[in-house]
C-alpha positions in Angstrom: -17.6 119.8 171.6 -17.0 123.5 171.0 -14.6 125.7 173.0 -15.2 129.3 174.2 -13.5 132.1 172.2 -11.1 132.8 175.1 -10.0 129.1 175.2 -9.4 129.1 171.5 -7.3 132.3 171.7 -5.3 130.9 174.7 -4.6 127.6 172.9 -3.4 129.4 169.8 -1.1 131.6 172.0 0.3 128.7 173.8 1.1 126.7 170.6 2.7 129.8 169.1 4.9 130.5 172.1 6.0 126.9 172.4 6.7 126.5 168.7 8.8 129.8 168.6 10.7 128.8 171.8 11.7 125.4 170.4 12.8 126.9 167.1 15.0 129.5 168.9 16.3 126.8 171.3 17.3 124.6 168.3 19.2 127.5 166.7 20.9 128.3 170.0 22.1 124.7 170.1 23.3 124.9 166.5 25.3 128.1 167.2 27.1 126.3 170.0 28.8 124.1 167.4 30.3 127.2 165.7 33.0 127.7 168.3 36.0 126.4 166.3 34.6 126.8 162.8 36.5 130.1 162.1 40.0 128.6 162.9 39.2 125.3 161.3 37.6 126.5 158.1 36.5 130.1 157.6 39.8 131.8 158.4 41.4 130.3 155.2 38.4 131.2 153.0 37.9 134.8 154.2 39.5 137.9 152.7 40.0 141.2 154.6 42.2 144.3 154.2 41.3 145.2 150.7 43.9 147.2 148.8 42.9 150.6 147.4 46.1 151.0 145.3 45.5 147.6 143.7 41.9 148.6 143.1 43.0 151.7 141.2 45.4 149.7 139.1 42.7 147.1 138.3 40.2 149.9 137.5 42.6 151.4 135.0 43.1 147.9 133.5 39.5 146.8 133.5 37.7 150.1 132.7 40.5 152.0 131.1 39.9 154.8 133.5 40.1 155.7 137.2 36.8 157.7 137.1 33.7 155.7 136.0 29.9 156.1 136.2 27.7 153.6 138.1 24.0 152.8 138.4 22.1 151.0 141.2 18.8 149.6 140.1 15.7 148.6 142.1 12.1 148.0 141.3 8.6 148.3 142.7 5.2 146.9 141.9 1.5 147.4 142.8 -1.8 145.8 142.0 -5.3 146.7 143.0 -8.8 145.5 142.1 -10.9 148.2 140.6 -14.4 147.0 140.0 -14.1 144.1 137.5 -10.6 145.1 136.7 -7.2 144.6 138.4 -4.6 147.3 137.9 -1.1 146.0 137.6 1.9 148.4 137.9 5.6 147.6 137.7 8.7 149.8 137.3 12.4 150.1 137.8 14.5 153.1 138.9 18.2 153.9 139.0 20.4 155.9 141.3 23.5 157.1 139.3 26.8 158.8 140.0 30.5 158.4 139.6 33.3 156.4 141.3 36.7 157.9 141.5 39.4 155.4 142.5 42.2 156.7 144.7 45.7 155.4 145.4 45.8 155.7 149.2 42.1 155.9 150.2 38.8 154.2 149.5 37.1 155.4 146.2 35.2 158.7 146.3 31.6 158.3 145.5 29.6 161.2 144.0 25.9 160.9 143.5 24.2 162.8 140.7 22.3 165.8 141.9 18.5 166.0 142.0 18.4 162.2 141.9 14.6 162.0 142.2 13.9 164.3 139.3 16.7 163.3 137.0 17.0 159.5 137.8 16.5 157.0 135.0 13.3 155.1 135.4 10.8 153.0 133.4 7.4 151.7 134.3 4.2 150.4 132.9 0.6 150.0 134.0 -1.8 147.3 132.7 -5.5 147.1 133.6 -7.0 143.6 133.0 -10.4 142.1 133.6 -10.4 139.5 136.4 -11.8 136.8 134.1 -8.9 137.3 131.7 -6.1 137.0 134.2 -6.0 133.2 134.1 -5.4 133.3 130.4 -2.5 135.6 130.8 -0.8 134.6 134.1 1.1 131.3 133.9 0.3 130.7 137.6 -3.0 129.3 136.3 -1.8 127.4 133.3 -2.4 123.6 133.3 0.6 121.7 132.0 -1.3 118.6 131.1 -3.9 120.6 129.2 -2.3 123.8 128.0 -5.5 125.1 126.6 -7.2 124.9 129.9 -6.9 127.1 133.0 -7.6 126.5 136.7 -11.0 127.5 137.9 -10.7 129.8 140.9 -12.7 132.3 142.8 -12.1 136.0 142.0 -10.3 136.5 145.3 -7.9 133.7 144.7 -7.2 135.0 141.2 -6.5 138.5 142.4 -4.3 137.4 145.4 -2.2 134.9 143.4 -1.7 136.9 140.2 2.0 137.5 139.4 1.6 140.0 136.5 2.8 143.0 138.5 5.9 141.1 139.7 6.7 140.1 136.1 6.4 143.7 134.8 8.8 144.8 137.6 11.4 142.1 136.9 11.4 142.8 133.2 11.7 146.5 133.9 14.7 146.1 136.1 16.7 144.1 133.6 15.5 146.2 130.7 16.6 149.4 132.4 20.0 147.9 133.2 20.3 146.9 129.5 19.3 150.4 128.3 21.9 152.0 130.6 24.5 149.6 129.4 24.0 150.5 125.7 23.6 154.2 126.3 26.8 156.0 125.2 25.8 159.2 126.9 25.3 157.5 130.3 28.5 155.5 129.8 27.8 153.4 132.9 30.6 151.0 133.8 29.3 149.6 137.1 25.8 148.2 137.3 24.4 147.1 140.7 21.1 145.1 140.9 19.2 144.2 144.0 19.0 140.6 142.8 21.1 137.4 142.6 22.1 137.2 139.0 22.8 133.4 139.0 19.6 132.5 140.9 17.5 134.8 138.7 18.8 133.3 135.5 18.2 129.8 136.8 14.6 130.8 137.8 13.9 132.4 134.4 15.1 129.2 132.7 12.8 127.2 134.8 9.8 129.5 134.1 10.4 129.1 130.4 11.2 125.4 130.4 7.8 123.8 129.8 7.8 123.3 126.0 4.2 121.9 126.2 3.0 125.5 127.0 4.9 127.3 124.3 2.6 126.8 121.4 -0.6 127.3 123.4 0.4 130.1 125.7 3.2 132.1 124.0 2.1 135.1 121.8 5.6 135.9 120.6 5.6 132.6 118.6 4.5 133.8 115.2 5.3 137.4 115.8 7.2 138.7 112.8 10.7 140.4 113.0 12.3 141.4 109.8 9.6 139.5 107.9 10.4 136.2 109.7 8.0 134.9 112.3 9.6 133.8 115.6 9.2 130.0 116.0 9.8 127.4 118.6 13.3 126.7 117.4 14.2 130.4 117.8 13.1 130.2 121.4 15.1 127.0 121.9 18.3 128.6 120.6 17.8 132.0 122.4 16.9 130.5 125.8 20.5 129.4 126.2 22.3 132.0 124.2 25.3 132.7 126.5 28.2 132.8 124.1 31.7 133.8 125.2 34.6 132.0 123.3 37.2 133.2 125.8 35.3 131.4 128.6 34.5 128.4 126.5 30.7 129.1 126.6 28.6 127.3 125.8 30.5 124.1 126.9 30.2 121.0 124.8 28.7 118.9 127.6 25.3 117.7 128.9 22.3 119.7 127.6 24.6 122.5 126.5 26.1 120.3 123.8 23.4 121.2 121.2 23.9 124.9 121.9 27.7 124.5 121.5 27.1 122.8 118.1 24.8 125.6 117.0 27.2 128.3 118.1 30.2 126.5 116.4 28.4 126.2 113.1 27.3 129.8 113.3 31.0 130.8 113.6 32.5 128.2 111.2 29.8 127.9 108.6 29.9 124.2 107.5 31.6 121.2 109.3 31.6 117.5 109.1 31.0 115.4 112.2 34.7 114.6 112.5 35.6 118.3 112.3 33.0 119.1 115.0 34.6 116.5 117.3 38.1 118.0 116.6 36.8 121.5 117.4 35.4 120.2 120.7 38.6 118.1 121.4 36.4 115.0 121.8 38.1 111.7 121.4 36.1 109.5 123.7 33.8 107.2 121.9 30.8 107.6 124.2 31.0 111.4 124.0 31.3 111.2 120.2 28.1 109.1 120.1 26.3 111.9 122.0 27.5 114.5 119.5 26.2 112.2 116.7 22.8 111.9 118.5 22.5 115.7 119.0 23.4 116.4 115.4 20.7 114.0 114.2 18.2 115.7 116.6 19.1 119.2 115.4 18.6 118.1 111.8 15.2 116.5 112.6 14.2 119.8 114.4 15.1 121.7 111.2 17.8 123.8 112.9 20.6 122.1 110.9 20.9 120.8 107.4 23.0 117.9 106.4 24.3 117.3 102.9 27.1 114.9 101.8 28.1 114.6 105.5 28.4 118.3 106.0 26.3 120.1 108.6 25.2 123.7 108.3 23.0 126.0 110.3 19.8 126.8 108.4 19.7 130.4 107.1 16.8 131.4 109.4 18.6 130.4 112.5 21.8 132.1 111.6 19.9 135.3 112.4 18.0 134.0 115.5 19.8 136.1 118.1 19.7 139.3 116.1 16.0 138.9 115.6 15.4 138.0 119.2 17.3 141.2 120.3 15.1 143.3 118.0 12.0 141.5 119.4 13.0 142.4 123.0 13.8 146.0 122.1 10.6 146.5 120.1 8.4 145.1 122.8 10.4 146.5 125.7 10.4 150.1 124.2 6.6 149.7 123.5 5.9 148.4 127.0 7.9 151.1 128.9 8.2 154.1 126.6 5.1 154.2 124.4 2.8 157.2 125.0 -1.0 156.9 124.9 -1.4 158.5 121.5 1.3 156.2 120.0 -0.2 152.8 120.9 -1.9 150.8 118.3 -3.6 148.3 120.7 -6.1 148.7 123.5 -3.6 147.6 126.1 0.2 147.7 126.4 0.3 144.0 127.1 -1.4 143.3 123.8 0.5 142.9 120.5 -0.8 142.8 116.9 -0.2 139.5 115.3 -1.8 138.6 111.9 -3.9 141.8 112.2 -5.4 140.7 115.6 -4.7 141.7 119.1 -3.2 139.1 121.4 -2.3 139.3 125.1 1.4 138.9 126.0 1.3 136.2 128.7 3.6 136.1 131.7 5.4 133.2 129.9 6.2 135.7 127.1 7.4 138.3 129.7 9.6 135.5 131.3 11.1 134.9 127.8 11.7 138.6 127.3 13.3 139.0 130.7 15.6 136.0 130.2 16.6 137.4 126.8 17.2 140.8 128.3 19.5 139.4 131.0 21.5 137.5 128.3 21.7 140.7 126.2 22.9 142.6 129.3 25.6 140.0 129.9 26.7 140.2 126.3 27.1 144.0 126.6 28.9 143.8 129.9 31.5 141.4 128.4 31.8 143.5 125.3 32.2 146.9 127.1 33.9 145.7 130.3 31.0 146.8 132.5 31.2 145.3 136.0 27.8 143.6 136.6 27.1 142.9 140.3 24.0 141.5 142.0 23.4 141.8 145.8 20.8 140.1 147.9 19.9 141.3 151.4 18.0 138.3 152.7 18.9 134.9 151.4 18.1 131.3 152.4 20.9 129.9 150.2 22.7 126.8 151.5 25.1 125.9 148.8 28.2 127.0 150.7 27.3 124.5 153.4 25.7 121.7 151.4 27.7 121.8 148.1 30.9 123.8 148.1 32.5 122.7 151.3 31.7 118.9 150.9 33.0 119.0 147.4 36.2 120.9 148.3 36.7 118.5 151.2 36.3 115.5 148.9 38.9 116.9 146.6 41.4 117.6 149.4 41.2 121.4 148.9 40.6 122.3 152.5 43.4 122.6 155.1 41.4 120.7 157.7 38.8 118.0 157.2 35.4 118.5 158.9 33.3 115.5 159.9 29.8 115.3 158.4 28.3 115.0 161.9 30.1 118.2 162.9 29.0 120.0 159.8 25.4 118.9 160.0 25.0 120.6 163.4 25.6 124.1 161.8 22.7 126.5 161.2 20.7 125.8 158.1 21.6 128.8 155.9 24.9 130.1 154.7 24.1 133.6 155.9 23.4 132.5 159.5 26.6 130.4 159.6 28.8 133.2 158.4 27.0 135.9 160.4 27.3 133.8 163.6 31.0 133.0 163.0 31.6 136.8 162.6 29.9 137.6 165.8 31.6 134.8 167.8 35.0 135.8 166.6 34.9 139.7 166.8 38.7 140.1 167.2 39.7 137.7 164.4 37.1 138.4 161.6 36.5 142.2 161.2 34.2 143.8 158.6 34.6 144.5 155.8 35.3 141.0 154.7 34.4 138.7 151.9 34.4 134.9 151.4 36.4 133.5 148.5 34.5 133.7 145.2 33.3 130.4 143.7 31.5 129.4 140.5 27.7 129.6 140.8 27.5 126.2 139.2 28.4 124.7 142.6 24.8 125.5 143.6 23.7 122.7 141.3 26.5 120.2 142.1 26.7 117.5 144.7 29.2 114.9 145.6 29.4 112.0 143.2 26.9 109.3 143.8 29.7 106.8 144.2 31.9 109.1 146.2 34.7 109.1 143.6 37.4 111.7 143.9 37.4 114.1 140.9 33.7 113.4 140.1 30.5 115.3 140.8 26.8 114.8 140.0 24.1 117.3 139.2 21.8 118.1 142.2 18.5 117.5 140.2 18.3 114.9 137.5 22.1 115.0 137.3 22.0 118.4 135.6 24.7 121.1 136.4 24.0 124.7 135.6 26.1 126.8 133.2 29.6 127.1 134.6 32.2 130.0 134.3 29.4 132.5 134.0 28.7 133.9 137.5 31.0 134.0 140.6 29.4 134.0 144.0 30.4 135.0 147.5 29.2 136.4 150.8 30.2 139.7 152.2 29.8 141.7 155.5 30.6 145.4 155.0 30.1 147.3 158.3 30.5 147.2 162.0 29.6 149.9 164.6 32.5 152.1 165.8 31.2 152.1 169.4 30.4 148.3 169.6 32.4 145.9 167.4 29.8 143.2 168.1 27.2 145.2 166.3 27.7 144.2 162.7 25.7 144.4 159.5 24.0 141.5 157.9 25.9 139.1 155.7 24.9 139.7 152.0 25.0 137.4 149.1 26.9 138.9 146.2 27.4 137.5 142.7 28.9 139.0 139.6 29.6 138.2 136.0 32.8 136.3 135.3 35.4 138.0 133.0 37.8 135.7 131.1 40.9 138.0 131.3 40.7 138.2 135.1 38.9 135.1 136.3 39.6 132.3 133.9 43.2 131.4 134.7 44.8 128.0 135.4 45.2 128.7 139.1 41.5 129.6 139.4 40.1 126.6 137.5 39.1 123.2 138.9 38.0 120.3 136.6 35.6 117.6 137.6 34.1 114.7 135.7 30.4 114.2 135.4 28.8 111.0 133.9 25.9 112.2 131.8 23.9 110.4 129.1 26.3 107.4 129.3 29.4 109.5 128.7 32.1 110.9 131.0 32.3 114.7 130.5 34.5 117.4 132.0 33.0 120.2 134.0 35.4 123.2 134.4 34.5 125.6 137.2 36.1 128.8 138.5 37.2 128.6 142.2 39.5 130.9 144.1 40.6 128.0 146.4 41.6 130.2 149.4 42.3 133.7 150.5 45.9 133.6 149.2 44.9 133.2 145.5 45.0 136.7 144.0 41.6 138.0 142.8 41.8 141.5 141.3 38.1 141.9 140.5 37.0 140.8 143.9 39.3 143.4 145.4 38.0 146.0 143.0 34.3 145.2 143.6 34.8 145.0 147.4 36.6 148.3 147.5 33.7 149.9 145.6 31.1 148.3 147.9 32.9 149.3 151.0 32.9 152.9 149.8 29.2 152.7 149.0 28.2 151.3 152.4 26.6 154.2 154.2 27.6 154.8 157.9 25.1 157.6 158.5 21.9 155.8 157.4 20.7 153.4 160.1 18.2 151.5 157.9 20.9 151.0 155.2 23.6 149.9 157.7 26.1 147.7 155.9 24.1 147.6 152.6 24.6 149.6 149.4 23.7 153.3 149.2 23.0 153.4 145.4 20.6 150.5 145.8 19.1 152.1 148.9 18.5 155.4 147.0 17.1 153.4 144.0 14.7 151.7 146.5 13.6 155.1 147.9 12.9 156.4 144.4 11.0 153.2 143.6 8.9 153.6 146.8 8.2 157.3 146.0 6.9 156.3 142.5 4.9 153.5 144.1 3.2 155.9 146.5 2.5 158.3 143.6 1.0 155.6 141.4 -1.1 154.2 144.3 -2.4 157.7 144.9 -3.4 158.0 141.2 -5.2 154.7 141.2 -7.0 155.4 144.5 -8.0 158.9 143.3 -9.2 157.5 140.0 -11.4 155.0 141.8 -13.0 157.7 144.0 -13.5 160.0 141.0 -15.4 157.2 139.2 -17.4 156.4 142.3 -18.5 160.0 142.7 -19.2 160.7 139.1 -23.0 161.1 138.9 -22.9 160.0 135.2 -21.3 156.7 136.1 -22.9 156.0 139.5 -25.7 153.7 138.4 -23.5 151.7 136.1 -20.8 151.4 138.8 -23.4 150.1 141.2 -23.9 147.0 139.0 -20.3 146.7 137.9 -18.8 146.7 141.4 -18.5 143.6 143.5 -20.4 142.9 146.7 -17.2 143.4 148.8 -16.6 146.8 147.2 -20.2 147.9 147.8 -20.0 146.7 151.4 -16.6 148.4 152.0 -18.0 151.7 150.6 -21.0 151.6 152.8 -19.0 150.7 155.9 -16.5 153.5 155.2 -19.4 155.9 154.9 -20.9 154.7 158.2 -17.6 155.1 160.0 -17.2 158.7 158.7 -20.7 159.6 160.1 -19.7 158.3 163.6 
């Protein structure tokens, strides 16, 4: 039995109103449980009253200067069907300036003049035939049959393609890296509109399916310094985060093989016993895991073993240097090559064995991951403060991981019952934002939560509830520790109405050994992995009373950069806001170019007949309908 159109619309409206009302009611009930949360928990984990004099001293210690340059980076993307093609555009743009730290006042921020004309920016545009997109975009790759692609209608291919997003993401990190290595720019603070820890985890996931590598990666076999990049190079480079002062990579879990590779790169040749000594491993079960990994690496051809002595094969001694050259060569080509300089028919194509091959989004994911690791390496080397900020986040690790683990370890002043905690809103941002609003006289922006290791995001309470133990959230795997530190911040409130406060932002930054890796900031857990009990060392500023120089420095800068005179950027970051405006301007310019090009082709009498057959039914219909509307 069919319903009238008005009945269908009324039913839809009723269902929508009821569903929305129930969702809001549920959140209202959750908020009611926040009453005492500030006093019982948040007050001891929240830092306010940041010290400008201490920030100046830290700046001189960290940067070696009280006046440093900064860059805020944001990206944009655009895609549009054009006849049988889809045009993909992605770019990244920087807002730059200087920060001058003062003894008795917040830092003075000066933005470079003529930002729009002089700003650093990179972009690329790639036209691809619709039928070729499934061969390039990993959205359509079939894991079980890597050579096959999903069969979809054109509309589904166009609407689900991620190529523009991948170009934009690569551009943002590549621009950050270029600024980090540029001696003329001498940038010492880099701000990204992304969560660094979440982005790296996502890139690792996007490049984790080894079954796809050989079938779908064009950088395998691409020659650098006369050596073709092979699968072992990718294995090594995917996890190339090496910082001896932070103990990275750690000799535990899946990172054990990378720790072995890095150790042999530094030491040259070692026996199994010497490797165990270097890793301070005396436990028999852990020693067996080392033996298994050594055997695996020898079988893979990464290591050689002769007379009980292990060495890194010559080719893989140079893996990271060759990978860096690969990224630079392809990155420069992708974002800086002019039309007359390109040797291929498309910027997303490379020459391999004398033939053109598409770079796939899997390849761009690899290049982006390698670029992020290269950026981290430069920031450690040059003492560049690398900060990521996220405006809207659905993260829940403060509620679901950090607090339960701290409570289990007796690190909280007051225990919170699981039932009480479960009633809280679902996301960390909503919990903290609500606590701030409900306690306007006690918690006043700007404030920041304590900083904690991003590895907590992948940790859960031990399956057997043992004190001192943790498990990995997925398949008992815990992400790389002592690399990024995470927190939540709220930067502004209105002068006329203290209840009017800016959104809580997620912030994470790179960890720096001289400032963050200290005994009072380190907590050690045990994790049972692969039949062995292994230590997991994480950085945690347990409460607001633990000194944190870099958090004070970063917050002092962010507070100075929070604009009070721009309503749409209230409580956010002005350099990122400006970078976003530059990105949007470039987006509008590029869109205009594409739209104008399409009209020029349509109105070119020499191409008209050919275009009639080349264009899709929808394009033809849209053109005719547009013409009819104009007549009316």
